[in-house]
Each structure stands twice: as structure tokens, then as C-alpha cells.
C-alpha positions in Angstrom: 36.1 1.7 -8.2 33.9 0.4 -5.4 33.7 2.6 -2.4 33.3 0.9 1.1 30.7 2.5 3.3 31.2 1.9 7.0 28.0 1.9 9.0 28.0 4.5 11.7 27.0 3.8 15.3 26.2 7.1 17.1 26.2 7.6 20.8 22.9 6.9 22.5 22.1 10.6 22.7 22.4 10.9 19.0 20.7 7.7 17.8 17.7 7.6 20.1 18.5 4.2 21.5 18.1 5.6 25.1 14.3 5.9 24.5 13.3 3.7 21.6 9.7 3.3 22.6 9.1 7.1 22.6 10.6 7.1 19.1 8.0 4.5 18.1 5.3 6.7 19.5 6.5 9.7 17.7 6.8 8.1 14.3 3.5 6.3 14.7 1.7 9.5 15.2 2.9 10.7 11.8 2.2 7.5 10.0 -1.4 7.3 11.5 -2.2 10.4 9.3 -1.2 8.5 6.2 -3.1 5.3 7.1 -6.2 7.3 8.0 -6.0 9.2 4.8 -5.7 6.0 2.8 -8.9 4.5 4.1 -11.2 7.5 4.5 -10.6 9.1 1.1 -12.3 6.1 -0.7 -15.4 6.6 1.5 -15.5 10.3 0.7 -15.1 9.9 -3.0 -18.8 9.6 -3.9 -19.7 12.7 -2.0 -16.7 14.6 -3.5 -18.0 13.6 -6.9 -21.5 15.0 -6.2 -20.4 18.3 -4.5 -17.6 19.1 -6.9 -19.3 17.8 -10.1 -16.5 15.3 -10.6 -16.8 12.4 -13.0 -15.3 8.9 -12.5 -12.1 9.8 -14.2 -11.6 12.8 -11.9 -12.2 10.6 -8.8 -9.8 8.1 -10.1 -7.2 10.8 -10.3 -7.9 11.8 -6.6 -6.4 8.4 -5.8 -4.1 7.8 -8.7 -2.4 11.2 -8.4 -1.5 10.5 -4.8 -0.4 7.0 -5.6 1.9 8.2 -8.5 3.6 10.8 -6.4 4.0 8.4 -3.5 5.5 5.6 -5.5 7.8 7.8 -7.6 9.4 9.6 -4.7 9.7 7.0 -2.0 13.2 5.8 -2.6 14.5 9.3 -3.3 12.9 10.5 -0.1 14.6 7.7 1.8 17.9 8.7 0.4 17.3 12.4 1.4 16.8 11.2 4.9 20.1 9.3 4.8 21.9 12.4 3.6 20.2 15.2 5.5 18.8 13.5 8.6 15.8 11.2 9.0 14.3 13.4 11.8 14.4 16.5 9.6 12.8 14.7 6.6 10.2 13.1 8.8 9.1 16.3 10.4 9.0 18.1 7.0 6.8 15.2 5.7 4.5 15.5 8.7 4.1 19.3 8.4 3.6 19.1 4.6 1.1 16.3 4.9 -1.0 18.2 7.4 -0.8 21.5 5.5 -1.8 19.9 2.2 -4.7 18.1 4.0 -5.9 21.5 5.2 -5.6 22.9 1.6 -7.6 20.0 0.2 -10.4 20.6 2.7 -10.6 24.3 1.7 -10.6 23.8 -2.0 -13.7 24.1 -4.1 -12.4 22.6 -7.4 -11.7 19.0 -8.2 -8.7 20.0 -10.2 -7.1 21.9 -7.3 -8.0 19.0 -5.1 -6.1 16.6 -7.4 -3.1 19.0 -7.5 -2.9 19.0 -3.7 -3.3 15.3 -3.5 -0.2 14.9 -5.7 1.6 17.2 -3.3 0.3 15.3 -0.4 1.7 12.1 -1.9 5.2 13.7 -2.1 5.1 14.6 1.6 3.7 11.1 2.4 6.7 9.7 0.6 9.1 11.7 2.8 7.4 10.6 6.0 7.2 6.8 5.6 10.8 5.7 4.9 12.1 8.2 7.4 9.9 6.6 10.1 11.2 3.1 9.4 14.8 4.4 9.4 14.3 6.1 12.8 13.0 2.9 14.2 16.0 1.0 12.7 18.3 3.5 14.4 16.5 3.5 17.8 16.0 -0.2 18.3 18.9 -2.7 18.8 18.8 -5.7 16.5 17.3 -8.1 19.1 14.4 -5.8 19.7 13.6 -4.7 16.2 11.1 -7.6 15.7 9.1 -6.4 18.7 9.2 -2.8 17.4 8.0 -3.9 13.9 5.2 -5.9 15.6 4.0 -2.9 17.6 4.3 -0.8 14.4 2.0 -3.3 12.6 -0.5 -3.1 15.4 -0.6 0.6 15.2 -1.1 0.5 11.5 -3.9 -2.1 12.0 -5.6 0.1 14.5 -5.4 3.1 12.1 -6.8 0.9 9.3 -9.6 -0.4 11.5 -10.6 3.1 12.6 -10.3 4.7 9.2 -13.5 3.4 7.6 -15.6 4.0 10.7 -14.2 7.5 11.4 -14.5 8.3 7.7 -18.1 7.0 7.5 -19.1 9.0 10.6 -17.5 12.2 9.3 -18.8 12.0 5.8 -22.4 11.1 6.9 -22.6 13.6 9.8 -20.2 16.5 9.0 -18.7 16.8 5.5 -16.3 15.2 3.1 -13.8 18.0 3.9 -13.7 16.8 7.5 -11.9 13.6 6.5 -9.0 15.8 5.5 -9.2 18.3 8.3 -8.8 15.5 10.8 -5.1 15.2 9.7 -4.4 18.7 10.9 -4.6 18.1 14.7 -3.0 14.7 14.3 -0.1 16.4 12.4 0.3 19.1 15.0 0.6 16.6 17.8 3.0 14.4 15.7 5.1 17.4 15.0 5.3 18.5 18.6 6.1 15.0 19.9 8.7 14.5 17.1 10.5 17.7 17.9 10.8 16.8 21.6 11.5 13.1 21.3 13.3 12.2 18.1 17.0 12.2 17.8 18.7 13.0 14.5 20.1 10.1 12.6 21.9 10.4 9.2 24.6 8.7 7.2 28.0 10.0 8.1 29.8 9.0 4.9 27.4 10.2 2.2 27.8 13.7 0.9 25.8 14.2 -2.3 22.5 13.5 -4.1 22.7 11.3 -7.2 20.5 13.6 -9.2 20.8 11.6 -12.5 19.8 8.6 -10.5 16.8 10.5 -9.1 15.6 11.4 -12.6 16.1 7.9 -14.0 14.4 6.2 -11.1 11.5 8.7 -11.1 11.0 8.1 -14.8 11.1 4.3 -14.3 8.6 4.4 -11.4 6.3 6.8 -13.2 6.2 4.8 -16.4 5.6 1.5 -14.4 2.8 2.9 -12.1 1.2 4.9 -15.0 1.1 1.8 -17.2 -0.5 -0.2 -14.3 -3.1 2.5 -13.6 -4.1 3.1 -17.2 -3.9 -0.5 -18.5 -7.5 -1.4 -17.3 -8.8 1.6 -19.3 -6.5 1.3 -22.4 -6.1 -2.5 -22.5 -2.9 -4.4 -21.8 -2.3 -4.8 -25.6 -2.9 -1.1 -26.3 0.2 0.6 -27.9 0.2 3.2 -25.1 0.4 0.5 -22.5 3.1 -1.3 -24.3 5.0 2.0 -24.8 5.0 2.8 -21.1 6.0 -0.7 -20.2 8.9 -0.4 -22.7 9.9 2.9 -21.2 10.0 1.2 -17.8 12.3 -1.4 -19.1 14.6 1.0 -20.9 14.8 3.6 -18.2 15.2 0.9 -15.6 18.1 -0.7 -17.4 19.8 2.7 -17.8 19.3 3.4 -14.1 20.9 0.0 -13.1 23.9 0.7 -15.3 24.3 4.2 -13.9 24.0 2.9 -10.3 26.9 0.5 -10.9 29.0 3.4 -12.1 28.1 6.3 -9.7 30.4 7.0 -6.8 27.5 7.6 -4.4 24.5 5.9 -6.1 20.9 6.7 -5.2 20.2 3.0 -4.7 23.4 0.9 -4.1 22.9 -2.3 -5.9 25.0 -4.1 -3.3 22.0 -3.7 -1.0 20.4 -6.5 -2.9 23.4 -8.8 -2.6 21.9 -9.6 0.8 19.6 -12.4 -0.2 17.1 -11.7 2.5 16.7 -8.1 1.3 16.0 -9.3 -2.2 13.6 -12.0 -1.0 11.9 -9.6 1.4 11.3 -7.1 -1.4 9.7 -9.8 -3.6 7.5 -11.0 -0.7 6.3 -7.5 0.0 5.3 -7.1 -3.7 3.5 -10.5 -3.7 1.6 -10.0 -0.4 0.5 -6.5 -1.4 -0.6 -7.9 -4.8 -2.6 -10.6 -3.1 -4.1 -8.4 -0.3 -4.8 -5.0 -1.9 -5.9 -6.5 -5.2 -8.4 -8.8 -3.7 -9.6 -6.5 -0.9 -10.4 -3.8 -3.5 -13.3 -5.8 -4.8 -14.8 -6.5 -1.3 -15.9 -2.9 -1.1 -18.0 -3.4 -4.2 -19.2 -6.7 -2.8 -20.5 -5.1 0.4 -21.8 -1.9 -1.2 -22.9 -3.1 -4.7 -24.2 -6.6 -4.0 -25.3 -6.2 -0.4 -26.3 -2.5 -0.6 -24.4 -1.5 2.6 -23.5 2.1 3.4 -19.8 3.1 3.6 -19.7 2.9 7.4 -21.5 -0.5 7.4 -18.9 -1.7 4.8 -16.2 -0.6 7.2 -17.7 -2.5 10.0 -17.9 -5.6 7.9 -14.1 -5.4 7.3 -13.4 -4.6 11.0 -12.5 -8.2 11.9 -9.4 -8.1 9.7 -8.1 -4.7 10.8 -8.9 -5.4 14.5 -7.2 -8.8 14.2 -4.0 -7.1 13.0 -3.9 -5.2 16.3 -3.4 -8.6 18.1 -1.6 -10.5 15.3 1.2 -7.9 14.6 2.8 -7.9 18.0 2.4 -11.7 18.2 4.2 -11.9 14.8 7.1 -10.0 16.1 7.5 -12.4 19.0 7.2 -15.5 16.8 9.8 -14.1 14.3 12.2 -13.6 17.2 11.6 -17.2 18.5 11.2 -19.2 15.3 13.0 -17.0 12.7 11.6 -15.3 9.6 11.6 -18.4 7.3 9.0 -20.5 9.2 6.9 -17.6 10.4 6.5 -15.9 7.1 5.9 -19.1 5.2 3.3 -20.2 7.7 1.7 -16.7 7.5 1.4 -17.0 3.7 -0.2 -20.4 4.0 -2.8 -19.0 6.4 -3.3 -16.2 4.0 -3.9 -18.7 1.2 -6.5 -20.5 3.3 -8.3 -17.1 4.0 -8.2 -16.3 0.3 -9.6 -19.7 -0.6 -12.5 -19.2 1.9 -13.3 -15.9 0.3 -13.3 -17.5 -3.1 -16.3 -19.5 -1.8 -18.4 -16.6 -0.6 -22.0 -16.6 -1.8 -24.2 -13.7 -2.9 -26.1 -13.8 0.4 -23.0 -14.3 2.6 -23.7 -13.4 6.3 -21.3 -11.4 8.5 -19.7 -14.6 10.0 -19.0 -15.9 6.5 -16.6 -13.0 5.8 -15.5 -12.5 9.4 -13.8 -15.9 9.7 -11.5 -15.4 6.6 -10.9 -11.8 7.6 -9.5 -12.9 11.0 -7.4 -15.6 9.3 -6.2 -13.0 6.9 -5.1 -10.7 9.8 -3.1 -13.6 11.4 -1.7 -14.6 8.0 -0.6 -11.2 6.7 0.8 -9.8 9.9 3.8 -12.1 10.0 4.6 -11.3 6.4 4.3 -7.5 6.7 6.3 -7.5 10.0 8.8 -10.1 8.7 9.4 -8.6 5.3 9.7 -5.1 6.7 12.2 -6.3 9.3 14.1 -8.3 6.7 14.4 -5.4 4.3 15.1 -2.6 6.8 16.8 -4.7 9.5 19.3 -6.3 7.2 20.3 -3.1 5.5 23.3 -1.2 6.9 22.2 1.6 9.1 23.6 4.3 6.8 21.2 2.9 4.1 18.1 2.5 6.3 16.3 5.3 4.7 16.8 3.9 1.2 15.8 0.4 2.6 12.6 2.0 4.0 11.9 3.5 0.6 12.4 0.1 -1.1 10.0 -1.5 1.4 7.3 1.1 0.8 7.9 1.1 -3.0 7.5 -2.6 -3.1 4.2 -2.4 -1.3 2.9 0.4 -3.6 3.9 -1.5 -6.8 2.5 -4.7 -5.5 -0.8 -3.1 -4.6 -1.1 -1.3 -7.9 -0.3 -4.5 -9.8 -2.8 -6.5 -7.8 -5.6 -3.9 -8.3 -4.9 -3.6 -12.1 -4.3 -7.3 -12.9 -7.0 -8.7 -10.7 -9.3 -6.0 -12.0 -8.7 -7.2 -15.5 -9.3 -10.8 -14.4 -12.5 -10.0 -12.6 -13.8 -7.8 -15.5 -12.9 -10.4 -18.1 -14.8 -13.1 -16.2 -17.8 -10.9 -15.7 -17.9 -10.0 -19.4 -17.7 -13.7 -20.2 -20.5 -14.9 -17.9 -22.9 -12.0 -17.9 -24.9 -12.8 -21.0 -25.4 -16.4 -19.7 -26.7 -15.2 -16.4 -29.0 -12.7 -18.2 -30.4 -15.5 -20.3 -32.5 -15.1 -23.5 -32.9 -11.4 -22.7 -29.3 -10.8 -23.6 -30.0 -11.3 -27.3 -32.5 -8.4 -27.4 -30.0 -5.9 -25.9 -27.8 -3.9 -28.3 -24.1 -4.7 -28.1 -23.1 -1.3 -26.9 -25.7 -1.3 -24.2 -24.7 -4.8 -23.2 -21.1 -3.7 -22.8 -22.1 -0.9 -20.5 -24.2 -3.3 -18.4 -21.1 -5.6 -18.2 -18.9 -2.8 -16.9 -21.5 -1.9 -14.2 -21.7 -5.6 -13.3 -17.9 -5.7 -12.8 -18.4 -3.6 -9.7 -21.7 -5.4 -8.7 -23.9 -2.6 -9.8 -26.8 -2.0 -12.2 -28.1 1.2 -13.7 -30.7 2.9 -11.5 -34.3 3.8 -12.5 -35.0 0.8 -14.7 -38.6 -0.6 -14.7 -39.6 -4.0 -13.3 -39.1 -6.8 -14.0 -36.0 -5.7 -16.1 -34.4 -4.1 -13.0 -34.6 -7.3 -11.0 -33.4 -9.5 -13.9 -30.4 -7.2 -14.5 -29.6 -7.0 -10.8 -29.6 -10.8 -10.4 -27.4 -11.2 -13.5 -25.0 -8.5 -12.4 -24.6 -9.9 -8.8 -24.1 -13.5 -10.0 -21.6 -12.4 -12.7 -19.7 -10.3 -10.1 -19.5 -13.2 -7.8 -18.1 -15.4 -10.5 -15.4 -12.7 -11.1 -14.8 -12.3 -7.4 -14.3 -16.0 -7.0 -11.7 -16.1 -9.8 -9.9 -13.1 -8.3 -9.6 -14.7 -4.9 -8.5 -18.0 -6.5 -5.7 -16.1 -8.2 -4.8 -14.4 -4.9 -4.7 -17.9 -3.3 -2.2 -19.0 -5.9 0.0 -15.9 -5.3 -0.1 -16.5 -1.6 1.1 -20.2 -2.0 3.9 -19.0 -4.3 5.0 -16.4 -1.7 5.0 -19.2 1.0 7.4 -21.2 -1.2 9.6 -18.1 -1.8 9.7 -17.4 2.0 11.5 -20.8 2.5 14.6 -19.2 0.8 14.8 -16.3 3.3 18.2 -16.3 5.0 18.2 -16.0 8.7 21.4 -13.9 8.9 21.0 -10.9 11.2 21.9 -7.3 10.5 25.4 -6.1 11.6 25.7 -2.6 13.0 29.3 -2.3 12.0 29.4 -4.1 8.8 30.4 -2.5 5.5 28.5 -2.2 2.2 30.2 -1.6 -1.1 28.7 1.2 -3.2 29.0 1.6 -6.9 
């Protein structure tokens, strides 16, 4: 029997609507930690590998372990906020994230570091959906677009500062300092949150759907694990197929259970709102296009151009800095033009930016990448702001935590898919063209050694210490092959962006209703 859930509307003293912009400040301080951590860890990885004697697989786990924990726990964490209070869950997430960052900086073992990174991912999952839910509660419907725009600007600022701060800390202090920096930020976020945030929770929910938690966690783990390992195993490998099959089976059981449970973890009726469903799809597609393509620009700058980590961060600054301007503007445009036109237009601008990047040359100057980066900022911002507002804003307030978890999960899944699938596309293209760029010399290289050279070329690199003229020949072949792969990767991203623009035309403009009802079960 379906159970109607009436959306509560607390008094201002309870909901935080009397000081919404202070709520934005408080939750932004917490999320800044997560954004900084996401950009500085990649810069620290080479030094971590050297000092802790970690190989490539270990370093991949430094990132993958965090990603797994984050993706698996996001929706559950959002539900816990709905049940026990978003302020409480947010502050636990902030405190836990800061403490695990401190522990990572004090560790001397890569295996301990990975364990704390997994724990850090769990606390990060508690923090992000709760932050969006607190914003949803604090801002009235007509101002939520502006809040999401400001939110995007803060995220853009954090992303812009991350590579630069990380590069300075790694080069001048230590790799540990990129984690220690989270501690003072966390202390400030915790203090401001305790003073400013007002508790917000669902008034009609009373239990945790533990079976749903287990089934959803198994589904998300199988999906993300398959995506992470597929480039190593191969997409046709039995293990990859087994984990994809487990995703399908566990996901189907989860959906059936959610339709039967009295208080489901993820009410399926949430997706009866067409805008929520479309917004989730858009978030997956834009994360696929952005994170998958941007992943390889790091190798372009450091492998092909030989830039340092900090110099690479500066080359990507036009995009991150552009989001500081573009995100608030996107909030205003969505309020005036509606989400359909704004998001579709943003994806078309994104497609143009991706197309320009597919034309980058080996010796591309700063301006050659800066122009598409700025376009990308003004293209992606309306989509991130709009899709987030569509998902969280159209959800009933009692389900805002779950909606925040859905939004973040869609971004994580899309980013993981983009990195894995575009990685396979780029690697495949490099392997196909590398012997041709190498010329007659390719026939004299043993197949096993040629395969190793192709793998290095897939990230724009060549083995060090080779004598001339072989070193120059391999470097030229590797760079040209990598550029061919990069061009194909950005071409695929262009196509995904165009598809997302078409999908955005089906977004419904219906607004959220504070007193509406949603049927559960």
C-alpha cells in the first residue's frame, strides 16, 4: 500500500530561512575541503609514490578507494540526513573528513593511506548531500537558482585554487601538507556550522531501510568497480562481465524491494517527476563529457608539453576561474529563461568547446587551450547549476537529502564512466596509430616491448634514459599518437554534449512545491 508523505515546512527558526546566505557560507566551507582534496591529491600522487615506495596500482587505489566509498555511500548518507537531521550529518561529515585528512598526513604506509582514503570517502559522502539539502531547506523556491549559482562559483573557486595551492605545497613543503590543509578549513567549517546552521529533517520518516542500503551499496560497488577495473581487465573480460551482471541483478532486486518497502531508501516516485529523471541523466552525461575529457589534458600538459604540476594547474585556470563568473550568471539566466533553454544552450557551448579541443596541436600555445577552457566554463555552469536545481529543487523537502545523494551519485558515475570509456577510446586509438607514427623502426621492436611503448604513449610519455636518436623518434611518435587519441576522445565528448543538449529540451519547467505530497512504496 502506498504511503503518502507530506512535505514539512518548519518555522523559520527551524529551517534556516531567516538567514539563508549564512547557511550557504557554512555549507560551502565544508564542501571546499572536498573540492580542494579532489584536485590536490592528483598533484601529490607522484611524490607519494616516490616517498612511500608505491607503484602505479597503489596510486590508483589512492584515488579509486576514495571514489568507491564516495559513490557507494552517497544516497544512503542523504537518507540518513533526511532521518536524523542534515545539520548533524553534515557536521559529522566535516569533522570526519578533517580527522581522516590529518591521519593520512601522519601515515608512513601506502596501505594505511589507502584505508584512510576509503574512510575519507565515506565522510565526504555524508557531507555533500547534506549540504545541498540544507540549501534546499534554507532558500525559498524563487531564490534557489541564485543560491545554486553562488554554490557553483564557490566550487569553481575551490577548483581553480586547488592545483595552484597543491603545486605550491608539494613543491615547497611536502605531500602531507595537501592533506593537513583540510584540518584548519574543517575546524572553521565546524565552528561556523554549529553557530549558523539550523536543523532540518523529515518529520514523517522513522526508519532506515537496511536491506535497501545493502542492495544499493552492492549495486553501486559492482558498477563503479567494473568501470574502474575494465581498462585493466578489458571490457570483454569475464570478471568485467561478471561485475556488470551483478550490477544488473542487484539493481533489479533493489528496484523491486523499493516498490514494496514501507519506507524505501530511494522512493521510486521521486523519478516520476520528469525533470528529476532528466536532470539525473544530464548530470551523468555532463560529468562523462567533462571529467573523461579533462582527465587527459593533464597528460597533455605534463607528458607532451613537459610542464610541472603547478604549471599545468595554471594552464587550466581559465576554465576554473571562468566558472566563478559563469555560475552566478547561470543562476540568473535559469531564473529568467527557465532551465530548458539555458541548459540546452550551455550544452551546445560545451560541444563547441570540446570540438575546439579536438583540434589542439602538439605545440598548442596557452591561448589555444584558454579559449575553449573559457567556453567550457560558460557552457558547463548552466548545466551543473540547472541539473542540480532540477534534481534537488523539484524533490519534496523531506527527500532533499536523498535527492542530493542522487545528484552527487550521478556525477560520480558519469565521471567514472567518462574516464574509463574515453580512456579505452584514447588507448585504442594510440595502439592503432603508434606503429605508423614510429615508421620502419616499429618492425624491429619486439611485440611485448612495442606494447609497453604504446601504453606509455597513451599518456603522452616515453621511457626515460633511451639513447639518441631513438629517444627523439619515440617521443615524436608517442606525442603524435597521443594527440590522435586525444582528438578522438574530445570528438566523442562533443557528441555526448550534443546529445545532452537535445535531452535538455525535454526538461519540464514545473517548479517545486513546498507542500506537495510524494507517494512512497
